[in-house]
N, C-alpha and C positions, 0 to 999 in steps of 0.2 A: 504494500500500500504506500502511496506517495503522500506522506504526511508533510506538514510544513518543516518538521525537523529533518526529514530525509532530503527534501528539496534544498533546504538551506545547506546541508552537508555537501551535496553535489555542487551547489553553487560556489561554496567556499573553496572547494577543491578545483574548481574550474579556473581557466586562464582568460585574461583579457585578450583582446584581438591580436595584437602584435606578438606577444609571447606564444599564443596558440599557433599562429601561422608559422612561427619559427620552429615548431616541432615537426613540421613537414619536410619532405625531401626537397632539395633545391628546385626541381622542376615544378613541384606543387606550389612552393612559395612564389615562384614567378607568376603562376596563374592567379593566385590570390592578389598579389601586388598589382598585376595588370588590370584586374577588374576593379580594385579599389581606385585606381587612377581614372577609370572610366565613370565611376559613380559620383554624381553630384546632386545634392538636394536643390530644388528650386528655392527661390526666396520665400515663397508661400509655405513650402514644406518646412524649411528651417524655422520660420516664424511660428508655425503651428507647434512643432516639437519643442521649441524654446519656451513656449507658453505653459508647458506641463508644470503643475505644482506638486503633484504627488510622485513619490518614488515608485519606479518599476524595476523589479529585478527580472532580468531576461536570461534564461538559461538555454543554451543551444547544444543539443546532441549532434555531433558533427564528425566529419572525417576530412583531414587535410587533402586526401586523395580524391574526394568526391566532387564530381563536376557540378552538381546542383549546389553544393556547399560553396564552391569557388564562385559560382554565379550569384549567390544570394548572401553569403556571410559578409562580404564587404558592404552590402547595403545596410545590414544591421549595424555595422560599425559607423557608417556615415550618420545614421539616425542617432546613435548614442552620442556622437561628437556634437550634435546640435543641442544637447542638454545633458552634459556629463555629470551635473550635480543631481539629476533626478533619474537618469537612466543608467542602470548598472548592468553591464553585459558580460557574461562569462560563457566560454566555450568548453565543452568536455568532449573527449574522444569517445565515440560510441562504443568501441570495443573495450576500452579501459573502464568504462562505466556501464558494463553489460547489464547490471541489475536495473539501472535507470532505462536503458534502451529497451529492455524486455518489457518494462512497465508501460512504455509509451509507443508500443507497436502501432503501426498504421496499416490497415488492410492486411493484418497478419504478418507484416514484415518489419524488419529493423531498418526503417527509412531514415535518411538524413538529407538535409538538416531537419531536425524537429525542434521547434522553438516553444519553450514553456514560458508563459508570462505569469509572473508572481507579483503579489503586492509587497509592501514594505515589510510585512511580517512573514514573507515567504509562503503565503497562502496562495493556492492555485487560482489563477484567473482564467487562462485559456491556453490552448495548444494549437499550433499551426505547423504543419509539415506535410510533406517534404517539399512541396512546391505551392506557390500561390496560384490563384485562379488564372492569372495571365500566363504563368509558366505552363500550366496544364493545357491551356488553350493552344499555345504555340507548339507544344510538343505533340498534341493531338493532330494539329494541321500537318505537321511534318511526318508523323508516324502513321496516321490514318488516311492521309491524303495520297497524292500521286508520287511523292518523292520523300525519301528519308535521308537526312544529312548524316554525314559521318560523325561518330562520337567525337566530342571535343570541338565541333564546328563552332565558329564564332557566333556569339549571340548578337542579333541586330540591336542597334541602339534604341529603337522604339520599344522593343521588348524589354530591354534593361530599364528604361524609364517607366514603363507601365508596371513592371514587377516591383520597382522601387515604390511606386504609388500604392500598390497593394500592401506592402510592408508598412508604409506610413499610416495607411488606414487602420491596420491591425494594432499598431502602437496607439493610435488615437482611441480606438475602441477600448483597449486595456486602460488607458488613462481615464476615460469617461467612466468605466466601471469603478475605479478606485475613487474618483471624485464624487460619484453619486452613492457610494456605499454608506448606508446609515451608520454602521459601526465606525468607519474611518472618519466620517463627518463629525460624529460625537467625540471621537478621540482627539481630533484636531480643533474642535470648537467652531466648525463652520458648516 
């Protein structure tokens, strides 16, 4: 069972973005760094994220070797950078945290990245993985359509931008959950 104590333990054993990426092989690090260079929040997205007033703890079950993690992990870091005082982001290796990975299976599989949104007390808010709706739509077009690209094929910028918006929306959803929580409103006197 994923209690707040169990989730807090995994979070505390997790790594911030740069130390996590540094655990990967050089070729994998290059992919993460290249995607981070491509990802930029719009002014409106930065402003929205910067307006968050409640803490979010965001735990990512990932693999430095994973293409979907390479495509989306840097987006999570860019979002964190927009409000580092309120958004706390940690990555854990799926295989090194097998008990966590097993507890958050999606469609019966050990999918990555799987992102767990937690409140300031490490209570579960939501889980999103392994791809946002935009990523699934793009992959469906490629795999269910007339052509299927090679693994590792470049992700078009419009897909990067739309996937980033999906993640911004999910962060906003989590923030609104904690802002509207009667327990947290009473705790903070607002």
